[in-house]
N, C-alpha and C positions, 0 to 999 in steps of 0.2 A: 234593433238587435241586427245581429249580424249572422250569418252563416248561410251562406250560399255553401256553406262548407268553407266559407271564406268570409271576411269581414263584411258587416252590413249593420243597418240600424234604421229604427223608424218610430213613429207614434201614431195614436190614434185609438179609437176603439178596437180596431183591428186592421191592421194593415197589410198590404199586400207586401229574389234573392236572389253568389256563388260561392278544407280546410279550407280553404275554399278560396277560391279567388276573389275575394272580397265580398263585400256582399253588403247585404242591407238589410234593415227589418222592417216591416210594415206597422202600421198603427191602424187601429180599429176608430171608425168614425165616430165614436160616441166616447171612446176613450182607450185607445191603445197606440202603441206606437212602435215602429221596429227600425232596424237598419241592417243594410246588407253590405258585403263588400264584393264589390264589382270586380271583378275584372272584369259579376259583370258583371258584360255586359248589359251585356247589358241590358238596365232594365228599363223596358220602357212599361208602359201601364200593363199590369197583367203578368209582370215579370218579378222574380224575385230580388231581394237588395236588403244593409243593415237595419235593423227594424226595431221599432217601438211599437209593440202590438204584434199582431200577427201578420204574416205576410202574404201580400196575393201574390203569391208564386205559383207558377205553373212550370211544370217540366219541359225544358226546351226541346225541340224536335233535335237537336244536334246538340250533344253535350259540350261541343267548345264554345257554344252561344250562351252559356248558363250567366246568370246576372252575377255579377261580382266577381268573375273568376277570368284568368288570362287567357285570352283567345289567340289562336294562331292566326296571322294576316290572311285575309280573305284574298285568294290569288284569282287573276283574271281568269276567264273560261280557259281551261286547259287544252291545249291540242298536242297532237302525238308528238313524243319528244322528238327534237330535232336530229341531233346525232346521236341516234340510237339504231344503228343498222340492224342489230340482231334482236331487236325488241319484238318479240312475237304477238305481243298484246297491246299496242299502244293506245292510250286513250284520245279518242278523236273529238275535237270542237271546232267551232267556227274559227278560222285564223285571222289574223291580221298581219300584213306586213307594212315594211317601213320602220323609220325611226322615231322613237316616242322621246320626247325632249326631257322628261322629267316625271317621276311619280306623282301623283296628285295627292294632295293633302287629305288625310281622311276627315270626312264629315264630323263635326261635333255632335255627339249624341243629343237627340231631342227627345223631350216627353212630355209636349203640351205648349202651355204659355210662358214664356220667360218673364220672371217677376223680378229678378234681379240677381247680383253676384256676391252676396257677403262673402267676406274672406276669401275672394274670388272664385267660389264655388257656384256654379249656374244653379237656380231654384227655379224648378218648373211646377206648375199647376196643371194636372193631367185633365181632360175632358171629363172623366168620371167624378171629379171633385165637386163639379156644378150640380150634378145630381145628388150627390149625399148633402150638399148645402140645402138643396131644396127639399129633401127628405128631413133634416133637421129643423129647417124652418117651419116645416108643417107640424111636425110632432111637438116641439117646444112652443109652437103657438098655441096648439091645444092645451098644453099645461098652463101656458100664461092666461088662457082663457077662465081657467078655473081660478087661479091665484089673483090675477088682476082683471077682473071682467070689464072695468071702466074703460080699457084701452081700446077695445072694438078691435077694428081693422088693424090699427096701428102696431097689434101684438104682432104681426108677421114681420113688420120692419124690424121690431127689436128681436124678433127671432134670428132675422138674417145677420143681425149685428153678432149674436151670440154663435152663429155657425162661423162667421169670419174670426171671431175673436179665438173660438175654439181652436181652429186651425192655425192660429198664430201661435198658439201656446204648443201645436203640435211641432210647428217650425222650430221653435226654442228647443224642443227635446231633441229634434234632429241636428240642430246646430251645435249643440253639447257634443254629439258624437263627432260631428266634424272638425270642430276645435281640437278635440282630443286626438284625433287622427292626424291633422296636420301638426299637432305638437310633437307626435311620435313619427313624423315624415312618411306618413302613410298617405298618397294621393287618392282625393276624394272625387270621383268624376262627376257627380250631381246630386241634388237634393229633390225630390219628386213628392208633391202633395197629391194623393190620389184617393180613391173611392175609400179604402179602410186605414188611411191615415197618411204617414209619411215614410219615406225611404231614403236613407243616405248610402250611397253606392261607393264603398270604399274598396279601391282597386288590389289592395293587397293585404296579406294577412299580418297580425301583430307578431313581432318577433319573439316575444316571452309571454309565459302565462300571466304574469303580472299587468302588463299593458293589456292584454286581451281583456281582462277583469276590470280594469279603469276604463276601457274604451266602452264596454258594454254598460258599466253601473252610472255614468254620467248622465245618460240619459233619463232614467228614472229617478235619478236624483233631482234633476232640475224640474222635473213635473212635479216632485214633492214640494220643491222651493216655489213654485209657482202656485201650488196649492194653498201653501202658508200664506203666500202673499195676497191671494184672494180672500183668504180667511181673514186676515188682518183688515184689509179693504172692507168687507161685509160688517166687521164690528164697528166702523167708523160712520155707516150709513144706517138710515132708517129702515127697519125690516118691513117687508111688505111692501117696498118701492121698487121702481123698475131697476136702479142701480143695484139695490139689495137682492133681487132676485137673479139678476145676470151674474153678479158675483158669487153668488150660492152655486148657480149652475155651473160656472168656471172652475170653482174649488172641488166641487164632487167630480167633474169631468176629468180635471188632471189628477185627482187621487185614482180614479179607475184606470188612467191611462199607466201611472206608475205600478200600480198594484197587477195589472194585468202584463205588463213587460217585465216584472219581477217573478214570474211563474217560471220554474226552472227547467225550461225544455226549449230546444230549438223549434223554430227561429227567433225566438222571443230574446231579449235583452237577459233575462233571468238563466235561459239557456246558454248563452255564452259565457254567463259568470260561472255556471256549472262545468262547461267545457275547460275554462281556465283551472278550475279547482282539481278536476281529474287530471289535466294536463300537467299540473304542478307535482300531483301525488305521481304519477305514473312516468311522468319525463316525455311521454309520446302524445302529441297533439292528436293523433289519428284516435287514440283511445278516449280522449274527452269528447271528441265530435261523435263518434259511435255511442257513447254512454247519453250524451245530451240530446242527440237526435232521438233515441228510442224514448227517453223520458217526454220529448216532443210529442211523440206519436202517441203514448199513453194519455198525455194531456188532451190531445186531440178527441180521443174516446170517451175520455170524461167530460169533455165540453158537449160533445154530440148528446151523450145521455144524461150527464148531471144537470145542465143548464135548464131544459124544460121541466124537469123534477123540481128543480129549486123553486122554478116559477109558479107552478103549479101547488106546491106546498105552502106557497106566501113566505117563504124564508126571504126573498127580496123585496118585501114592502107590501106588497098587494096580496089580499086574502083570495082564497080559492073561489069564493063567491063573486069576486070582482072579475074574475077571469074568464072571458067570454072563448067561443069557438074561433074566433078570428085571431083572438090574441095567443091563443095556444098555437095555431098555425105560424103566426110570425115569430114565435119563441122558437119553434122548431126549426124554422127557416135559418134564423139568426145562428143558431146553435151549429146547424149544419154548414153555414157558410164559414163561420170561425174555425170549426174542426178541419174543414177542408184547407183553409189557409195554413193552420199549423201543420198538418198532417204533409202538405205539399212541402213547406218551407223545411220540415225536418229532412224529407227526402232530398230534396237539393242540396241541403249541407252534406249530407252521406256523399252524394255524387261528387260535390267539391272537394271533400276530404280526399276521396280518392283521385281526383284530378292532381292534387297536391302532391300526393303519394307517388304518382307516376310521372310527374314533370320532369324530374332528374333524369328520364331515359331519353328526354330530347336533347341530342347533343349535335351542334354544329358539325363535329369532326365525324360523327358516324352517318349523318345524314347527307354529308355533301357529295356531289357527284365529281367524279374525275373530270378535267378540263384540259384541252390543248391550246396553246397560244396560237394565234392565227394573225398574219398581218392582214390590213384592211383591204388591199387589192385582191386578195385570195379569192378565187371563184368558190361559191358555196358547193359545189360538187366535189372539188378537191379538199376543201375543209373537212368536207364529211368523211371523204376517204382516209384522211390523216386520224380523224377521231375515232374510226373503225379499226384502223391497225392498231392505235395506241390503246384501244378498250375503255375511249373516255366517251362521256355522255353529254359534254357541254363545249362550248367555244368561247374563247377569251380573245377579244381584239386587242392587240398590242401595238405599241408605236415602234419607231425603229430601235429604241433603247430596250425594247422588252417591257415598257411599262404598261400595265393594263388600262385601257381606255373606254371599254365598253363590253357589252355582253350580248350576245346573239340570242333572240328570244327564240324559243321553242315554237311559239304559234307563229312567228315570221316564217321560220325555216318550212313549216308545213303547208304555208300561204303559196310557197314556190313550185309550181308543177316541177316534175323531175327534169323533162325535157330543157327547161330554161336554166337549171342550175349551175350549167357551165358558165354562163354569161351573167350571173349574178354574183357581184362581189359581196363578200359578208359585211362589209361597213353599211351597205345599205339596209341590213336588217338587224342591225345593232343598235342597242339601248345605252345612251351615254351613262358612264357611272357617276354617282353622285356619292358624297362622303356617307351618307346614311346607307347605301347600298354595299359599302364594305364592312364586313363582319368579321369579328375574330374566331378563329377555328375552336378557342377553348370556351367559346359561349354553350350554356346549358340551360334548360329548365325556364324558368319564369324570365330570367336576364335576356335569353334567347328571344323569346316572344315578344318582350317588352322592345327589344332593339328592331326586330321585324315590323312590328307594328308602327314605330316611330317613324318608318319610310316604307310603306306600301309598295310592293313590287312584285314581280313575277320570280325574277331569280337575283340572287346576290352572290357578290364575289367574297370568297372565304379565304383569307390571309393568315399566315403564321404572325406569330408576334413580330419577327424581323421584317416583316412586309411581302415576304415571299408568297406566290400564289399556291393555296391548297386546292381550290376547285370552286366549284361552282354550287350554291344551296337553292334548290327550288322551293318555293312557297307551298306548292302542291305537295310536295314530298313531306314537308313539315305538317300539313294539314293530315295528310293520311296517316303519320306516325301518332299524331295528337289523337286521332280518332281511334286508332288501334290500342293505344295505351288506356285510353277511356275503357274501351270495351274489355280489357284484361282485368280478372277479379284482382281484388287486394289480397 
């Protein structure tokens, strides 16, 4: 599923998302999946994404850090702004001086053990997967002891094979979301297999409700196809044998994954499908997200109350007499976990939808600081005086032809004691400009964030379409505007 309020997807019995900034959906370890849109981020384990099943999402401490949503570039520790003589409340931070040759490349997001890169998308197995694999091995081994008692201790080896095969089918579910996303030119950050299934972190939202519907539906569809294939395989082998029992278990598991993910509430795939339908009817993606998120919350309450009642009533196969006290506790615990995952994923979807709604407010032109051009040999004190007279808050070092060559960093300015500033040339405090540090004044919203993320830096040169200097954009200013926009009610 997806909906970090953004695209996402997953699979499993219940899996752990960001209109959301892409996303992903979790899958449940015994039968669900989900996918999420990443923008986000990011989702490490315990973080939301597109899902198949329920998502193991947790509300991020910083709205900008939600899984599957576009996030502003993380600036280096900010120090008091340099050329801001009249700034009465500068932010102070450890400052470093000197020239930095170039921005560091952002590290690739990780989420456990890298298993491969199908279609160029990294697939990670989170540490929690080993816990659920052990749990499945133990539970399925107990069932095998009743069906095939002659196996003895070897039943646990068969059970471990079942756990691996089940998660392989969860991966197929996630790959379906991934292939569809790539087909629609939506970048996929990674796929992660974790405690409650799988998560596909899709970084952008679908452009149309039709694509959103297709992107969500392909996961459950592949799970149904797998269930059909396992059924055909089961018909071709002897019942009551190891292959027969394994194929039957995989068929049932994939049916549960498909059914669970088709429930019409975010962050499940069915919730994304409902969102697409409401979006198509109303013409407003936000309306679709709100409707699907509240249905998701209603589903969470239903699961919390209804699953234990169904188990106790014998509707799921076991008679009330066979249900002991420990079974009752386990059923209630499973229901609480699933309900929490669905409720949290729905909430994340709403937050990411609000982010998408406010993203257009982030405009390079309105966030840019006025800058003054300075020659390399100019003393820092003189450069600050000129900036003060011009009402500017940034310094751009230019060559003899007036072409910008570097930017003077705020942190470097603060690191120079005032009594030394007349003797320090601005060239010694500047960071060389790279192509990625030149951004258009017309950039806004997600395009702006994507551009800044591609080349992490503390300051960027903002230019007009004709190449003229417009000013300097601080990554810290973008982040503050981002957080402010997220705090504003829709």
